[in-house]
N, C-alpha and C positions, 0 to 999 in steps of 0.2 A: 445363193449365198456361196456355194461351192465355187460357182463359175467365177464369183467375186474373190475368192481367196487365192486363186492361183492361176495361171495360164495354161496348165498343161492338158493334154488331149483329153485325158480321161478324168471323170470325176473324183475317182477315188484311185490316185497312180500311186505306183508303189513307194516312191519317195518323191521328195521334192527337192531335196539337197543335190548338188553338183556331183558328177561322176555316178549317182547312184548309191551311195554308201551312206550308211548312217555312222554315227559318231561311235555307237555302240559297238559296230560291226554285227549287227541283226540282219540289217538287208544286203544281200548279195546279187539282186537281181539287176539287170541294166535299167537304165531310166526310160520311161514309156510303156512299163508293163504295168498291169492291174495290180493294186493290193491284195494278198491272198487272204484266204479264209481265217487262218490263224491268227496273222497279225490285225485282222481286221476285229475280230473277236477281242483280242487283246485291247483293241482301241476303245471298242464301245466299253469294256470294263472301267478304262482310265476314265474315259469320259463321267461314267456314273461317278466315280469317286470324286473328281473333280466338281460335279455339279452339287453333291452332298456337301462336299467341305465349302463350297461357296454359299450355298444357303444356310449352313451352320453358323459361317463366319457372321452373316449378316442378319441372322435370326429368322430367316425364312422358313415357314412350315412346310413348303412344298418339294421335300427331298424325294428320290426315288427310293421306295423301300425295298428290302432284299425280297428276293423272289422265295414263294414257300416250297416251291417244287424243286427248284434248281438255282442255286447260287450263280451259276454261268449263263450268260446270256449269249447264245450262239446265233450267227446271223442268219441260220436256217430258219428259226421261229421267226423272222420278220415276215417270213412267206405268209404267214397267218394271219398277219396285221394286214398285209395287201388283199389276202383273200377276204378278209372281214369287209372291207371298204368297197369291193367288187359287188359282193353280195348285199351289200346295205346302202348303196349310195345310187345315186341316179345314174341311168345309163352303163353303170357296172363294168363291165368288160372293156367296152369301147371307150369310156374316159378313161380307164387306165390306160389303154394303148395310146391313146392321145397323149395322156401325160408324159409316157416314155418314150414317145416317138417311134412306135412301133409301126411298120405299113399294114401287117395283117394281126389279127387278135392269136393267131396261133404262135407268133413271137411271144405275147405276153403270158400265152399258157405254158410255155417254156421257160417262164421266169425262173433265173438263177441256173440255167445250164439247157437243156433241151427238153420235149415233151415228157421224155423219161423221168424230168426230174422230180416228178410227184407233184407238181405244184397243184395239176387238175385235181388230185385228190384231195390237197387242202380245200380248193375252191368249192368241191361237190359237197364237203362237210360242212362248210360254213353257210353254204347255200341252205342245207338240211336245216341248219341253226336257225337261220334268218326265218325261213318258212314257219317252222313249230313257234318261233315267238311272234310273228305276227296272226298265226292262228290263235294263239294263246290269248293275246290282247284282244281278236275279234270274239272269242268266245266271253271273255269277260264282259263286254259290250252288250253283247245280246241278254247275257244274263241279268244284267243292268236293266233292260228293256229297251235297247236300241231298235230303232225301228228301220227294214229293209225294204226299198222298193226296188221295180224294174224288172224286166222279165225273167231275170236269172235268180230273183230273191228266193224262191223256194230251195232252189239248187244250194246257193250260198247257205242259207241256215242248216241244210242237211249235211254240207261238206263241214261247217265249222264244228257241228256237233259231233260229227264222224272223226274229226282231228281228234279228240280226246284219247283215242285207242293208242295214239303214238305216244303219248307221255311216259317218261321214264325208258323208254325204247334204247336199247344199249346198241350201238353201231361197232361192229368189230371187223368190219372190211369196207374199202371203197366201194367194192360193188353193191354191197348193202344200201349204202347211202344213194347210189346211182338209181337202185330199182325202187327205194322209197320215193324219191324226187319224181317219178313218174306215175306213182300211185294217184289214181283220179281224185281222191278225197283232198289231195293237197295242191290240187291244180287253182289256187286263188291267189290273184295278182293284182295287188293294190294299185291304182293309178290317181292322175289328178282329176276329181271329180267323179271318179266310177271306180268299180272294182272289177276286174274281169274273172269271171267263175268260168274257166275254159273249157269249153268244149271244141276240140279242133275241127270236127264236122262241120260245126255250125259259125265258125268263126268267120268275122267279114274284113278282118284285117291281113296281112300277110304273117303268116308264122315263120318263127326262125328256129333251126335246131341247135342242139349245143355241140360241143366239141367231139363228140362220140357219136352223134345223130341219134341218140337214144331217146331222146324226149323234145318235146315241141315247146315254144314259148311264144306268147302273143306279143306283138308291137305295139305297146302301150301309147307311144307317140302317133301309132297310125291308127287309133281307136275309131270307130265309125258310130255315130249315135244310133243307127238302125240295126247294131249286132244284138244278138239275142243273148249273147253271154256276159250282158252288163248287169251288175247289181250297184244300188247305190245305196251307203248307209249314211248316217247321221253325220258322220264326220264327212263323207263328201259333198252331203249337201251344204256344210259349213263352207267347204271351197267353193262350191257353187254360188253362193251368197256374194262372196268375197267378187267372183268374177262378175255378178249382176252389177254390183255397184260401180265397177270399172266401167263395164258398158253402159250404163245409165247415164255416166258422166259423159261419154263420148256423144250418146244420142242428145243429150240437153245441150250440148256445145251447139251454137247457131253457126259457127264458123266450120264447123266438119263438114268435108266434101260430100256432096249427095250420094256418090257411090257408096262411099265409105259409112254415110249415115243409115242407109238402107241396108247394108250387108250387118251392121253392128245392131240395127233394129230388128231383123230378124232373128239373129242369135240371141238377143235378150228375149224374146218373146218364147223361143224354144226352152231357154234356161228356166224362166219364171214358171213356163208349164211344167217341166220336168219337178222343179221344188214344189209346185201346187200338187202334183200325182203324188210326190212322195210322203206328203201330209194327209192325204186321202186313203192311202194303203193302208188296209187293215192289218193291226198287229195280231199274230198269231196268240 
């Protein structure tokens, strides 16, 4: 949208006016420079006022409420929003780097400045909160009788139960967040049709390290069916059932090429066996 609004080189130029001066005399910078923090913060405040006035005049209920902690919305707080999406959306940091056109993820980690800008700290806290939210949901599902199968099923149950000790934990420093993220009891990573209960020494995929090389994470997209770190919950099985329906349609298609038919038939049989084993798994 910003690219369509103007032809300036930067998305947020200092000014769109000729000669680089505003009518009120607030802008004294030359044309071609980025808009500064103070003016951008003012822009955000004016945008909120405009949106609320627009909604009020047209009787729309979706106004922007006042912030209970700080009436001023500063741009630095938007880093937390970016960290939230990185920690909770597929491909996380890589997706953010692609969206912003960064050649390396280190550029994304230096968002709003350089590496010392503090953004990696925001990301560490958001990853910690996202991990706790996932474990809390997993604990509730186990309490409600969710079944778990796979070679890492017992380890999954143990780690989910052990995660309760982190409830109410107060983090005072970024180092605490990084330290807790490396705790073995928190190394559970939901995937598509599987849940990785990571043991780095036994992982079949290629592991990656974080920006500080302090912890190792699995490559969920490169998950190997024979990996001993795999556990499957009822939610994972629901995903596999959807995949089975898709494969069944391909296998039943008489016009499917023989090579594809054989490949999908093999994968269909494997997934059907996984689902059958899940229902045969004894519940603790």
